[in-house]
Phi, psi and omega in degrees: 000132184271165174303135179082346179280147186294144172296141182286133173232156181280130176306145173287148176295166175305132177088358180248020182298336178288348172292326186300309188306315174300323175294325184288322180296318180294326175286322176298314180306317181290312182300324180306312174304312190292312183286333173079010170199145184292328182299335189273349176285145174227155174303313179304310175303320177295318174300317180294320181293335180271351175087021179236169179284158180303312174300334184285352176274336187297333175289341183257322175226089188301334174216176183287334179291330186285321183289322174295320178297318175296314178302317170307310177310309183294326184291308177308316181294324176296316177296324178290311179305313181288321179297319181294326176288328184285335180252008181309315179263014176266127176252345182270127183291330175299309180297322176301310183301314176293323176301312189297320180291318183302306181301320177306309188291316180301311183304314184293328175288317188286330182235063182307325176294325169289333181292311181299319178304314180295325185269356177296134181304140175225183175305139174299342175265020179306112182296339182283319176288328173292320180294313178305314177294316182296324179297321179289324180295321184293319180298313177301323175298319174296326178298317180296308181306328181273357187072026183255000181209142180261014181298143177247346180217082183298333179289314181297310176305319180297309182301310182294320174302316183294315175299320177291326178299318181293321177288329180303319183290327178281329181269351179290124184099346174271318177250165179287089181241157171301170175317147191304313187289332176283327178290327180297306181306308185302322185290305182299318184299320182288307192274335179270003179060035182285155180241172171081000000 
């Protein structure tokens, strides 16, 4: 095999064509981290990474926007999975809320290209972004119910906190701020109106 030529892969057996889509998604997910930016992804590059010819990708992803949308979906699912795992043994909603924001920031630091993908402007009705926000709102609602937050508009306070947390990562190291996890907690406490 020469450099730049697709890696050879065994064709799927008859009736297993759906497996190829998953292989393309896995290749794109891995390549996203390697190239460092969603803008650097190309369908041809993903096809090469998946070991298929360029034209073979189009029945699964007709355009780059389709691939980006699917990768955004995977990224949001990954954030949810990692966040849920991190809070599995936490019973206090205040601690859970802070932990979920920490996981979000930590994943963004570990995988900057995925973070860019998640923050790429998308359709306002993106169900995956909405579900991520809803989870945080629900935890803040539990904080209010437990007397751990004075929030009177949990959806707005959550959106503002999420926006500020996203900016915090960019500004950390630029301004004299406390260590990142301390800064995250301080910001969440203030914007989510937490008590205790």
